[in-house]
N, C-alpha and C positions, 0 to 999 in steps of 0.2 A: 371624650369623657362624658358619657351620658349620665352615669351615676355620680352623685355628688361626692366630693372628697371632703373629709372631715379633718379640721386642723384645730389643735389645742395649743395655745401659747401659755407658758408657765414661767412664773418668777417666784420670788420668795413669799410676798404677802398678797399678791394679786391686786395691788392698788396703784402701782406706778408703771412698770415696764410692760407686763403682759397685757393689761387692758389697753394700753396705748398701741402696742403691736397689733392686737386684735382689731381695734378701730381702724388703723391705717391699712391693714390687710383687707378688711371688709370693704372699705371705700374703694380701693384699687381693684379688687376682684369684681365688684359690682360694675365698675366702669368698664372692665374688660369682658363682662358677660360670662364670667366663670361660675359654674355650679359648685359652690363650696358652702360648707357649714363651718362656722367659726365660733370658738369660745376661748375663754382664758380661765386660769386657776392659779392658785398658789400652793407651794409645798408646806407653808406654815398656816396655822389656824387663827392667829390673833386678830385678823381684820375681817373675819367672816361677816358677810352682810353689809360691810362698809362700802361707800361709794369710792370711785377712783379718786386718787389724790388730786386736790384742786389744781396743782401745777401740771399734772398730766392732762386734766380737762382743759386747762388754758392752752397748752401746746396743741391739742387737738382742735380747739375752737379757732386758733389762728390759721388752721388749715381748712376751716369750714366743716369740721367733723364734730358731731355731737358724741360725747363719750358718756352714755348712760350705762352704768355698770354697777353691779354689786359683787363684792369679792366672795369667792368660794375656794374651797380646798380641793386638791386633786383627789379623785376617788379611784378605787381599784377598777371600777367599771369603765373609766376613761380609757384604759388600755385596750379594751375590747371595742369601744365605740369609735375611737378616733384613728385615722390613718397616719397622721403626723402628730407627734407630741413634741413641741419645740421649746427647749429650755433657753432662758436668757443668759445663763452663765454656767461655768463648770460645776459649781456647787449644786445648782438646780439639776444639772445633767446627771451628776452622781446620785443624787437623791432619787430621781425618777428611775434610773437604771436599777436601783435597789428595790424600788416599789414594784417594778415589772415582775410578773410571775414566771415568765419564761423567755427564751431567746426570741421568739416571734414578737413578743411585746417589746423587748429591749430594742429590736431593730426599728421600731417606730419612733424611738427617742432620738432627737437631733439637737445640736447646738444651733441657734438661730443664725449666727454669723457664718455658718457653712455656706450660706447663699449670698454672703456679702462679697462683691467682686474686689473689694479693697483688702480683704483678708479675714482670717479666722480670729477668734477671740471672744471675750465676753461683751455683753451689753451691760455696762456697769450700772449698779443700783444708784439712782440719783436721789434717794429719799433724804439723805442728810446734806444734799448739795443745793446748788443755786438754780435759778431759772435757766441759766446757760447749760447746766448739766442736763436738765430735762430736754432742752433743744438738741443737745448732742445725741442723747438717747433716741430722740425722734429721727434724726438724720441716719443713725446706724440702722434703725428699724426700717426706714424708707428704702435704704439700699438693699437690705436683706429681703424685704417684701418683693422687690423687683426680681431678684434671683429666684425666689421661691415660686412666684407667679410664672416665670419663664419655664421652670421645671413642670409645673402643673399643666401649663398649656401644651407641653410636649406629650402629656399623657392622653390627649384627646384621640 
């Protein structure tokens, strides 16, 4: 894999799940020496320019990861720029598939937990939840990150 693979993580507001997934994936990919470009975005626009939720930042900090992030919304150009567009839940997945202009773009859209060895499903939105909910989201992301990294390493 000489050319970098570009991965975009997407959730609803781009302040909880997708920036955390982006940070966890970036940390692990760097550790493994993979040539990847990573970003995150939201399907909604109400948090544009906002930092990641303080609870997501705290979860990342407990893992020694700095989560410096500003929320942005998914753009039409993302479907051309990124190789993988990864949705946190079924609602995000459906929204992204509708935004895709053609079948080639739709094939780039995946549910994050496709790479979770424990099983498919959503990464639930912890926004209205507790610290424990944010930790659970981090664990789901960490498992899925490992599966995605294994797939990308196979592309070399």
